[in-house]
C-alpha positions as CSV (number, residue, x, y, z in Angstrom):
1,X,0.0,0.0,0.3
2,X,1.5,3.4,-0.6
3,X,2.0,5.7,1.8
4,X,0.1,8.9,2.3
5,X,-2.6,7.1,4.1
6,X,-1.0,6.8,7.5
7,X,0.6,3.6,7.3
8,X,3.0,1.2,5.1
9,X,6.0,2.0,3.5
10,X,6.3,3.6,-0.1
11,X,6.6,1.1,-3.0
12,X,10.0,0.7,-4.8
13,X,10.6,3.6,-7.3
14,X,7.8,5.7,-5.5
15,X,7.9,8.2,-3.1
16,X,4.9,9.8,-1.5
17,X,5.4,13.0,0.3
18,X,3.2,15.7,1.9
19,X,4.4,19.2,1.3
20,X,3.1,22.8,0.7
21,X,4.0,23.2,-3.0
22,X,3.9,25.9,-5.9
23,X,0.9,25.2,-7.9
24,X,0.9,24.1,-11.4
25,X,-0.3,26.6,-13.9
26,X,-1.7,29.2,-11.5
27,X,-0.9,31.2,-8.3
28,X,-3.3,31.1,-5.5
29,X,-3.5,30.0,-1.5
30,X,-2.5,26.3,-1.3
31,X,-3.4,23.9,1.3
32,X,-1.3,21.0,2.1
33,X,-1.1,18.7,-0.9
34,X,-0.1,15.1,-1.5
35,X,2.4,14.6,-4.3
36,X,3.3,11.0,-5.4
37,X,6.1,10.5,-7.9
38,X,7.3,7.3,-9.5
39,X,10.0,6.5,-12.7
40,X,9.5,4.0,-15.3
41,X,10.1,3.7,-19.1
42,X,7.3,3.9,-21.7
43,X,8.6,0.4,-23.3
44,X,8.1,-1.5,-19.9
45,X,5.5,-4.1,-19.9
46,X,4.1,-2.9,-16.7
47,X,4.2,0.9,-17.6
48,X,0.9,2.5,-16.5
49,X,1.2,5.8,-18.3
50,X,-1.7,5.1,-20.7
51,X,-3.9,3.8,-18.0
52,X,-3.0,7.1,-15.8
53,X,-4.0,9.5,-18.7
54,X,-7.0,7.6,-19.9
55,X,-8.8,7.5,-16.6
56,X,-8.1,11.1,-15.7
57,X,-11.3,12.1,-17.3
58,X,-12.0,15.9,-16.8
59,X,-9.1,18.1,-18.0
60,X,-9.0,21.8,-18.2
61,X,-5.5,22.9,-18.8
62,X,-2.6,21.0,-20.5
63,X,0.8,22.5,-20.9
64,X,4.0,21.1,-22.3
65,X,7.8,22.9,-22.0
66,X,10.6,21.8,-24.7
67,X,13.8,23.1,-23.7
68,X,16.3,23.9,-26.7
69,X,13.3,24.5,-29.0
70,X,12.3,27.5,-30.5
71,X,9.6,26.1,-33.1
72,X,7.1,23.1,-32.7
73,X,7.2,20.5,-35.3
74,X,4.3,20.3,-37.7
75,X,3.2,17.1,-36.1
76,X,3.0,18.8,-32.7
77,X,1.5,21.7,-33.9
78,X,-1.2,19.8,-35.6
79,X,-1.9,17.8,-32.5
80,X,-2.4,21.0,-30.6
81,X,-4.9,22.4,-33.0
82,X,-6.9,19.6,-33.0
83,X,-7.5,19.4,-29.3
84,X,-11.0,20.3,-29.7
85,X,-13.9,20.7,-30.2
86,X,-16.3,20.5,-27.0
87,X,-19.6,21.9,-26.3
88,X,-21.5,24.2,-24.1
89,X,-25.2,23.5,-23.2
90,X,-27.0,26.2,-21.2
91,X,-29.8,25.1,-18.8
92,X,-29.7,21.4,-20.0
93,X,-32.2,19.2,-17.8
94,X,-30.6,16.3,-16.4
95,X,-33.0,13.8,-17.5
96,X,-31.8,14.4,-20.7
97,X,-28.6,12.4,-20.1
98,X,-30.6,9.3,-19.2
99,X,-32.7,9.2,-22.0
100,X,-32.5,5.8,-24.1
101,X,-31.6,7.7,-27.3
102,X,-28.6,10.0,-25.8
103,X,-27.3,6.6,-24.5
104,X,-27.7,4.8,-27.4
105,X,-26.1,7.7,-29.6
106,X,-23.4,9.0,-27.5
107,X,-22.5,6.5,-24.5
108,X,-22.6,3.4,-26.4
109,X,-20.9,4.4,-29.3
110,X,-18.0,6.0,-28.3
111,X,-16.6,8.0,-25.0
112,X,-18.7,10.6,-23.9
113,X,-18.1,13.2,-21.2
114,X,-20.0,15.6,-19.3
115,X,-19.6,18.0,-16.4
116,X,-21.5,20.7,-14.7
117,X,-20.0,24.1,-15.5
118,X,-19.8,27.2,-12.9
119,X,-20.8,24.7,-9.7
120,X,-18.8,24.9,-6.6
121,X,-18.4,21.1,-5.7
122,X,-18.3,22.1,-2.0
123,X,-21.5,24.2,-2.1
124,X,-23.7,23.2,-5.2
125,X,-25.0,20.0,-6.8
126,X,-22.5,19.0,-9.6
127,X,-22.6,16.2,-12.1
128,X,-20.2,14.4,-14.2
129,X,-20.4,11.7,-17.1
130,X,-17.4,9.2,-17.5
131,X,-16.8,7.5,-20.3
132,X,-17.5,4.1,-19.3
133,X,-21.3,5.0,-18.7
134,X,-21.4,6.1,-15.0
135,X,-23.2,9.1,-14.1
136,X,-21.9,10.7,-11.1
137,X,-23.8,12.9,-9.1
138,X,-22.9,15.3,-6.2
139,X,-25.9,16.4,-4.2
140,X,-26.8,18.5,-1.2
141,X,-28.7,17.0,1.4
142,X,-32.2,18.4,0.8
143,X,-31.9,17.7,-3.0
144,X,-30.8,13.9,-2.2
145,X,-33.5,13.5,0.0
146,X,-36.0,15.1,-2.5
147,X,-34.8,12.8,-5.5
148,X,-35.2,9.8,-3.2
149,X,-32.3,8.3,-4.9
150,X,-30.1,5.7,-3.5
151,X,-26.3,6.7,-2.6
152,X,-23.9,7.3,-0.2
153,X,-22.7,10.1,2.2
154,X,-19.5,11.8,0.9
155,X,-16.3,10.8,2.4
156,X,-15.5,14.8,3.0
157,X,-18.8,15.7,4.6
158,X,-17.4,16.0,7.9
159,X,-19.3,15.2,11.2
160,X,-22.6,16.5,10.1
161,X,-23.3,14.9,6.3
162,X,-24.3,17.6,3.9
163,X,-23.0,16.1,0.6
164,X,-24.3,12.6,-1.1
165,X,-22.8,10.8,-3.8
166,X,-25.0,8.9,-6.3
167,X,-23.6,6.9,-9.0
168,X,-26.0,5.8,-11.7
169,X,-24.9,2.9,-14.5
170,X,-26.2,4.2,-18.0
171,X,-25.3,1.2,-19.7
172,X,-26.9,-1.0,-17.3
173,X,-30.0,1.2,-16.9
174,X,-30.6,1.6,-20.9
175,X,-30.9,-2.4,-21.0
176,X,-33.8,-2.2,-18.6
177,X,-36.0,0.8,-19.6
178,X,-38.9,-0.9,-18.5
179,X,-37.6,-1.8,-14.9
180,X,-38.7,-0.1,-11.7
181,X,-35.2,1.3,-11.3
182,X,-35.3,3.2,-14.6
183,X,-38.8,4.6,-14.2
184,X,-38.1,5.8,-10.5
185,X,-34.7,7.8,-11.6
186,X,-36.8,9.3,-14.7
187,X,-39.7,10.1,-12.6
188,X,-37.2,11.8,-9.8
189,X,-35.5,13.8,-12.8
190,X,-38.5,15.0,-14.7
191,X,-41.2,15.5,-11.9
192,X,-40.1,15.0,-8.5
193,X,-36.7,17.3,-8.6
194,X,-36.4,18.5,-11.9
195,X,-32.8,19.6,-12.3
196,X,-31.1,21.9,-14.9
197,X,-27.4,22.7,-15.2
198,X,-24.9,24.3,-17.6
199,X,-22.8,21.4,-19.1
200,X,-19.7,21.0,-20.9
201,X,-19.8,17.9,-23.2
202,X,-17.5,16.2,-25.3
203,X,-17.7,13.0,-27.4
204,X,-14.9,11.0,-29.0
205,X,-15.3,8.7,-31.8
206,X,-13.1,8.0,-34.8
207,X,-14.8,9.1,-37.7
208,X,-17.8,10.4,-36.3
209,X,-19.2,13.8,-37.6
210,X,-18.5,16.9,-35.3
211,X,-21.9,18.2,-35.8
212,X,-23.9,15.2,-34.1
213,X,-23.8,16.6,-30.7
214,X,-24.9,20.1,-32.0
215,X,-28.0,18.6,-34.1
216,X,-28.9,16.3,-30.9
217,X,-29.1,19.0,-28.6
218,X,-30.5,21.6,-31.2
219,X,-33.4,22.3,-28.8
220,X,-31.2,23.7,-26.5
221,X,-28.7,26.8,-26.3
222,X,-25.8,25.1,-27.6
223,X,-22.4,26.4,-28.6
224,X,-19.4,24.7,-30.1
225,X,-16.0,25.9,-28.6
226,X,-12.5,25.3,-29.3
227,X,-9.6,25.3,-26.6
228,X,-7.6,28.4,-26.2
229,X,-4.2,27.9,-27.0
230,X,-1.0,29.8,-25.8
231,X,2.2,29.5,-27.7
232,X,5.4,31.0,-26.9
233,X,9.1,30.9,-26.7
234,X,10.8,31.7,-23.4
235,X,14.7,32.8,-23.8
236,X,17.7,32.5,-21.6
237,X,15.7,30.0,-19.2
238,X,17.6,28.6,-16.2
239,X,16.4,24.7,-16.1
240,X,17.2,21.9,-13.5
241,X,19.7,19.4,-14.3
242,X,17.9,16.1,-14.2
243,X,19.0,12.5,-14.3
244,X,16.3,10.1,-15.4
245,X,17.4,7.4,-12.8
246,X,17.7,10.0,-9.8
247,X,14.0,10.6,-8.5
248,X,15.3,11.9,-5.5
249,X,18.2,13.9,-7.0
250,X,21.9,13.8,-6.2
251,X,23.9,16.3,-4.2
252,X,25.9,18.8,-6.6
253,X,24.9,16.3,-9.6
254,X,21.2,16.6,-10.2
255,X,17.8,18.1,-9.1
256,X,15.1,15.8,-7.4
257,X,11.4,15.3,-9.0
258,X,10.3,17.5,-6.1
259,X,12.5,20.4,-7.1
260,X,11.5,20.1,-10.5
261,X,7.7,20.2,-9.9
262,X,7.9,23.5,-7.9
263,X,10.1,24.9,-10.6
264,X,7.3,24.1,-13.5
265,X,5.1,25.7,-11.2
266,X,7.2,28.7,-11.2
267,X,7.5,28.7,-15.1
268,X,4.0,28.1,-15.9
269,X,3.1,31.1,-13.6
270,X,5.4,33.1,-15.5
271,X,7.4,33.8,-12.4
272,X,10.8,35.5,-12.3
273,X,13.7,32.9,-11.7
274,X,16.6,35.0,-10.5
275,X,15.6,35.7,-7.0
276,X,16.3,39.7,-7.4
277,X,16.2,41.6,-4.1
278,X,14.0,44.2,-5.6
279,X,11.2,41.7,-6.5
280,X,8.4,41.5,-4.2
281,X,6.3,38.8,-6.2
282,X,8.6,36.2,-6.0
283,X,11.9,35.1,-4.4
284,X,12.0,31.7,-5.8
285,X,15.2,30.9,-7.9
286,X,15.9,27.7,-10.0
287,X,17.2,24.6,-8.0
288,X,20.7,24.0,-8.5
289,X,22.5,22.6,-10.3
290,X,21.0,24.2,-13.4
291,X,21.9,25.2,-16.7
292,X,20.5,28.0,-19.2
293,X,18.8,27.2,-22.2
294,X,18.6,29.6,-25.1
295,X,15.1,29.0,-26.0
296,X,12.4,26.9,-24.8
297,X,8.8,26.3,-26.2
298,X,6.2,26.6,-24.0
299,X,2.4,25.5,-24.9
300,X,-0.8,25.9,-22.9
301,X,-4.1,24.5,-23.9
302,X,-7.0,25.6,-22.1
303,X,-10.9,24.0,-22.3
304,X,-12.4,20.8,-21.8
305,X,-9.6,18.3,-23.2
306,X,-10.2,14.6,-23.6
307,X,-8.0,12.1,-22.4
308,X,-7.8,10.6,-26.0
309,X,-6.2,14.1,-27.2
310,X,-4.0,14.3,-24.3
311,X,-2.6,10.6,-25.0
312,X,-2.0,11.5,-28.6
313,X,0.1,14.5,-27.3
314,X,2.3,12.4,-24.9
315,X,2.8,9.9,-27.9
316,X,4.3,12.6,-30.1
317,X,6.4,14.1,-27.2
318,X,7.8,10.5,-26.7
319,X,8.7,10.5,-30.5
320,X,10.3,13.7,-30.3
321,X,13.6,11.9,-29.3
322,X,13.3,9.8,-32.5
323,X,15.8,11.9,-34.0
324,X,19.1,13.6,-31.9
325,X,17.9,16.8,-29.8
326,X,19.5,19.0,-27.8
327,X,16.9,18.8,-25.3
328,X,17.5,16.0,-22.6
329,X,13.8,16.0,-21.5
330,X,10.1,17.5,-22.1
331,X,7.6,17.9,-19.8
332,X,3.6,17.5,-20.0
333,X,1.5,18.8,-17.4
334,X,-2.4,18.2,-17.1
335,X,-4.6,19.6,-14.6
336,X,-8.3,18.6,-13.9
337,X,-11.3,20.9,-13.1
338,X,-11.2,21.8,-9.6
339,X,-14.8,21.3,-9.1
340,X,-15.3,17.7,-10.9
341,X,-16.8,15.0,-8.6
342,X,-14.2,12.8,-9.6
343,X,-10.4,12.9,-9.8
344,X,-9.1,9.5,-11.1
345,X,-11.7,6.9,-12.2
346,X,-14.5,7.2,-10.0
347,X,-12.4,8.6,-6.9
348,X,-14.4,11.2,-5.2
349,X,-13.0,14.7,-5.3
350,X,-13.3,17.3,-2.9
351,X,-12.3,20.9,-2.8
352,X,-11.7,22.3,0.5
353,X,-9.4,25.2,-0.3
354,X,-7.9,24.5,-3.5
355,X,-9.5,21.5,-5.6
356,X,-6.3,20.3,-7.3
357,X,-5.8,17.0,-9.0
358,X,-3.1,17.0,-11.7
359,X,0.0,15.2,-13.0
360,X,3.0,15.7,-15.0
361,X,5.0,13.7,-17.2
362,X,8.9,14.2,-17.5
363,X,10.0,12.5,-20.7
364,X,13.6,11.8,-21.0
365,X,15.6,11.0,-24.4
366,X,16.0,7.4,-23.7
367,X,12.3,6.8,-23.1
368,X,12.6,7.0,-19.2
369,X,10.0,9.1,-17.7
370,X,8.9,10.5,-14.4
371,X,5.2,10.6,-13.5
372,X,4.2,13.0,-10.6
373,X,0.5,12.7,-9.3
374,X,-0.8,15.5,-6.9
375,X,-4.0,16.0,-5.0
376,X,-5.5,18.3,-2.6
377,X,-6.3,17.4,0.9
378,X,-9.7,16.3,0.2
379,X,-8.5,13.3,-2.0
380,X,-7.4,9.9,-1.6
381,X,-3.8,9.0,-2.2
382,X,-3.6,9.2,-6.6
383,X,-3.8,5.8,-8.0
């Protein structure tokens, strides 16, 4: 059992530490977090990189950094530009997501994702649809009791239970349309406690027409959206020296995974790294040993980004080293929605003060990689 739950020793190749750390992609007040680090190789038969990417369902920001690179390759740029689309639907009744036609059209014929938008997980009712067909509801006490659905208390409710989690298997439900269970859930959403939300939706199916979701929800206010892309070249960037086999670093020879994680948080936040005495915003400086790279390519994609798109991006970054490059490593960082009801798989996610759940790959030229997973205080130890 991994450390981080109060007992047990860390597994070989993995360290699990609690610390106050720089947040990837944004600066804000942060509580204590759980950071898990491990190393492996993409060619290893037990490598779990693909599983970790594919089971982190609701992603709002993806960033990658390539040292010693001024211009993205055509392959990488094409993948970045093809990171959408996704859809925004205003005031969508929840019963639409359990409709037989919706399940047959989207859930059974691809990977369908949905997440309530502009809802706070610790205050409001929130809903997420997972690609395995599970509909996860995080409901306040009054709504839960009014719907009459079966669920369980949230594990982050505290002494007085104020939130409940309901899981509905749409695949199972659609095969039993005449069952009492389906009729009860349908009645709860349509009549007993009608619920409407603003939703983000996305659907992945090879060869599917992009207009399918637009036409299906044409009776509602639906918009097709594309992720926002920010591409920049950072000059004279101090970079930590890393060794793929030294996850914990080595004094005066290589920086640790923890130090790299903090450094990335500063880079993605556009913080100064020189620790000048007159800088009152940041006193952070690059960990040592370090080297200065003339150019580094930094790309950030923001929106509702599917795991399938992220997997293709990771694979392309691995192929970056098929030809000799000056860069010794590249990074790919992914951050989930702070108010999603789940983090990885169906693990319940809470907000508390930060709501973070994210992961970062450090890809080395020999196909070794470091994988760093971080969650906030209201989450289980990452998988």
